[in-house]
C-alpha angles and dihedrals in degrees: 000000000000110000127205125233099028118172093227129042114267111250138182103175124044121225090260091057099257116136108238093187127035106286109243113249092243092067098082120164088258092053091046090050091051091051089047091054091049092052094046089048090054092046093051092045086055092054094045093051091052088055091051088051092053090049090057093243091123131021106214137032135163115207123223103183110145094029099078098110092055094050100039090044090052091051090054093050101061138053107269114226090005104066119055124242125204102187138185127233098271096058104103091117087056091048093049091048090049088057103258105158117254089229090059093052094046093045091052093050091050096041096226132154089269090061110113087216090053093231093298100114129071112266116274091021100109135160131197120202096192091059094040086242106156119220114271121247127206095216106100113247093355089124093060103076093043089049089052089051091048090054091047089054090050089053094048091047092048094227123158095243138105132205122234118203121186130191142154126254089262091064091064088069092061127092092230090061093055093043091052094045090049093049093050093046095049092048096042087233121182096247128143109203113198121192111201093202103197092165098244134077095197099296098344116095126215096258091057091051103052143013089213114109089236141344104258092061087069089072089078090072092058098046098251135109120263123209129198120207139171099252092199093059105080092192091055092045093052095043094052098039094045091053094043093047089051092050091050092047089052090062101262094130130241130331138191122225119190113202110198108216141130140248104224096185131051123292090253139315086289087066102050103164112035096163094052095046109038118349138048133245087234091060093048092048091051090057093042085061087061094050108160093217094051089048091060089046090055092046091053090048089051089052092053096252104099126186109244123224088242093052092050093046091051092049091052092046092049091052092049090052091048091052092045092051092048092051092051092048093047095047091047090063091063132219121312116266117252090239093073090077086077095049136085101017098088133030088217113031109234121237097254092055092048089052093050091048091050091048092053092047090052091049090049091052092050093049093047094047088050091056097256119115115233 
């Protein structure tokens, strides 16, 4: 029913909230409301983390406002804790929707003792073993070849799992992306590649990156189907990704899904003024009119179960409280001790690291005895 290589993005709900196809039975008002809450929660988490960044309590953050339907829809289309996810650095809405605790995400961004990475990873580069959510890497597209290898291993082992690999449109300009896609296609590996096409690779727009009319068409070169979906329509995202994930799980090999969406905010705190430097207010406003959260509000209104102003305000307030509580809990655990740099890498610590650790302890003792804190 869902065909690959369409010229226009597949869509179920128009921007004004009207279903333009028959709404699948599973999308009851209660289910839509739950999806709505998850998207608002991700949006408000985004805003709160930007505030923490400006307060100097973390040093890096990549916003995802405007991309919630793509990420939440993906989370609801796979088997959580069963399938494997190789994400990219803008996937906190995906992580939250997969059930990664808010405290774990906040702790990692702050680099406290409650951080599962123990402060060793760049902020906003988290991982979650319980959800099979592999630790994020900054290097663009570097997750794609390992994801292909992960999927190849799943095929060889005969397990009932698939691998999900996400990336932005900028990643498709990297050699690693093409290598990983080629590996997965040649091996018939059970890998779902999801391009979160938010239109901009930092300050480079899509038209400056590729002469192809879109991203999903590139799947032809690697012998797999490519699907094109309105990434701001969560019904469309879930319908397409659920079918494609099922096809992959059934042994039909990999597939590429391009979700057309938009990054409303800046690329990261290293890109503080996107509108001034490379895009216009008119462009941003045009995409704000396609806001995925507002679209669900309009759909619920169309179905006769509108979201009240009070309900939305309480949801926002509850998320702010949740983030604030997580920040207080994370900061209360303190900063990781310097000695952890010598732990975890080796079963038996080699001599040179033991010597370095002993040297630092001696230096700390001298400084402390001299009245200076190490």
